[in-house]
Every structure is written in C-alpha cells, then in structure tokens.
Phi, psi and omega in degrees: 000315180297320179297321180295316180297319180297321180294319180296316180296319179296318179295319180296319179296318179298318179296320180295318179294319178296318179297321179296316180297318181293320180296323180298321178288329177293335180284352178275113186231187180087195181248158182211136176230133182235125171279132181210147178256005178293153179303150186299323182294330176287318179298325177297318178296315181293323179300314179296319181294320179295321178300320180289321183285327183232077189296339182255008176269133186259133175290132187259011182232080178052047177089002178232153174281345191247142166250119186267144172185156173299149185304312182296323176295319177294323179299316178298322177295316180297317178303316180297320181288330178295335178297333178264357177082003182215127175278153178268038177208172180245336180218163178224141173227091185243172196271351180216138189289348181303323179295325179299316179297319182294314182291326176296314179300327181278356179079023184262000184245145178259130176290134177232125181278136176235119185297134176056039182301321182295324178283332184282320193253141178254011175234155182300150175219166181285125183296336177276352179089018181278342175201149179222145175285136179238348178205156181232116176270155186226114179271125183227190168251158178223156181205175174251102184302332183289344183257005185301317181297323179293319178295319179297323178295335178268004180078021182249128176261131176296127183292135179252001179222159173296328179299309180298324180306320183265333191248351176278107187290346175290348179268005183303127180079006186238014180235158182213159176198175178278183182253115181294345178284344178237336182252121180294323179291323176292321175302315180298318180296315178298315180301322179290310187292334180265005174299149182300329180278358174247254186246354179068188181295344178300335179297321178295320178295326177294317177299318180295317180296330178273007175053050182299135176274135180260108189228159171288166179300316182293321179290324177299314178302313183299318184284333170293319182294320184271358174086009177279348174232136180276318183209157181217147169271121191204159176289137176305319184298328178293319179291315182297322178293320178298321178296316181295315180298319179293317179296321179297331179268007178082016182238198181231136182285342182057041180205145181211161179275146165246121176269102193306142181295337178267007174120155173264173177236106180270135182236098177285117182272137189254155170254139181222146172254128180287136179304143190306320182286350182245002186263164183293309186254349181059031185262069187297321181301316180292318180299315180298318181293317181289321179298316179293328178295323178301335180259044174238163178300322181299316179290322181295331175298323177292322178299315179296321177296335178273012176068025174249160181271156180267144175278359184287134176299323186276353186281111178266338179292150179229163176301146181305126176090359183266192177239172184307130177298320179298323177295318178297321179300320179294334183259006186291126176290329178085153176232132174277095190294325177299318178293319179298322178295306186285339183250014184307309182296319180294319178295316179296321179294317179297317177301313182298314184287321187271319187256303188295321183258024182296000000 
C-alpha cells in the first residue's frame, strides 16, 4: 500500500512539474524575428521546434521566425540598419563570431545569463553573456574519389592540404571556393589562412595564381561531380548533406570530404540578443527564453540534423558522416576573431584586389 501511494505521489509530482515547465513556455508571448545564415532546411526545423516550445510566441517574418541570408550579406544589412539605430530583428544567428565582437562594442547586444556556461560549452563565449556558440561549422576540402585515377593520369594530384590547394600550380583552373564577400564561413576561412602564423597574404596570391573559381555551394558540388573541378574549399555540412540526399534517393553523391593535413577551420556560430533599445520588437523576455533554448539538448539535436557540430562538451554525437568533434578541435587552425573583426574591411579589400579582380 505504501509503495502504491508513493508511486501515485511521484507521478503527481512529475505531472505538476511538467505542467509548470509547459506553462512557463506558454507565458512567452509577442513577436520575434531572428536573422540567420543557416541553411533554409535547418531553419525550417528550428522554426517548427520553436513553435512547439513557445506556442504563444508569434513569428514576425511572414509566418517564420527567421530572416535568411548569407552572413556577409546580413552584415551589410545590419550596417545599413545601424545607421537608423534600430535593427529589423530581435536576435541573430550568424556564421562567424567577429560580428558578435563588433556589435557588443557598438552597444547593440543584450547580456543573457546561461547557467553553468563554462561547464556546458567547449568553445569560447562572451563572459558578459552577450553571445554564445550554438553550432560549429567546419571548413574542409572536397573531391570526387571516383575521378582520382583520371586526375593522376593527367599529372594532377588531389590536394590534401590547404597549402597545396593554393600553391600546387598543377591545380591551376581546377579549384573552387565560396565568396568571402557574401559567405561568413568563407570569410572566416580566408581570415584564418592569411594570418601571419599560417600563410599570410601570399595565400591570396596563390589562389589567384591557381585561378580559383568563385562558386556557390551547389555549383561547386555539381562541378566536382562532373570533373570540371578537382578540389574545392567548402563547408563539411554541404558535403554531408549532398551525401545524405543522394543516399535517400538510392544513389551516390560522388563527393567526399578531405580533412586537410595542415588543419581544419572550425567556425563556432553565435546566438545574440539585440539590446532592447535597438531591436525590432523589444521583446526581451522572449529573446532570453529562446536564446537559452538554443543551448539545450533538444535544440542541439536539430543542429546535428543540420550536419553541424555541437559546442556542448558532453555531446558525443556527431553529424552523420563526419568525424569526432574533439578530433577536429585538436586539428583546428583557429581564427583570431578580434583581428577578423578589426580587419574585416582590409581583408575584404585584399580579397577583391588580389583574387576577385585578378
């Protein structure tokens, strides 16, 4: 009898706690708009998850919580809106932390406390709580393994390092990458590779000498598949998604990742809440709740489904088809984010003069 009563009381307590947690999320109301550079299919998953977690919170962008754009394109938009003193969003999820440093210095970010952040996260975060990493992108090289013999017959070796990618002259006209002027992750990769402790500005001259093609992710995949490009600098997540999509259709993507021997480039993407006086809706309560939700296991599962790595120390799961996140961290070339922030214009100008206008 006592055991039965204890079980009933435990069940009642669990229900009461569940009801309290659910009610707390129901209390999050108003509208919310988030600028984000994540792929649209990931944003669709997150949009649905936020609706379930916060049933009374309204999406403020034509039925969606998210406004999508490449990080660099969003940065240009943000700069324009800063001239009026108010952003047309309430939160940001962009691909490189340099913008977080810049917006904090400009007074545009609201500090949000996250309990035990140091124990939770294996990547740096703002000690004042103005930004936290919520996903980790990984810049790698990619190739078509089925064409290796053909390239060898032509005297071309598939590059296994970022160094060879830019400096092996047999690759001239046979390499591709994204545009750092529109892609935040490509900007981060360029910022890393031209650091003095890596290859310096000579890396840009190497890319120009190798006549690198500047392509979108989808076009890069297509040209790797048809053999008009030997290798490409590309996000791991783009390759992994192409592999998954092909497998789901019963086929083969004819593309694979190369984890460069001289290191990968990890880009921890941050979540930020816009300061109340500079945000679109001034809905600070909702922003704080959603920001903390992004740093939960439920949200991180969506990140993994989007083929990105988790910043959580405890997360052993990895994106489908990838390798250990801890192993990648050990091989990370690193980006000096303060330098990327303060040198953004200079880096973009160097890219334009040396590579884009070659």
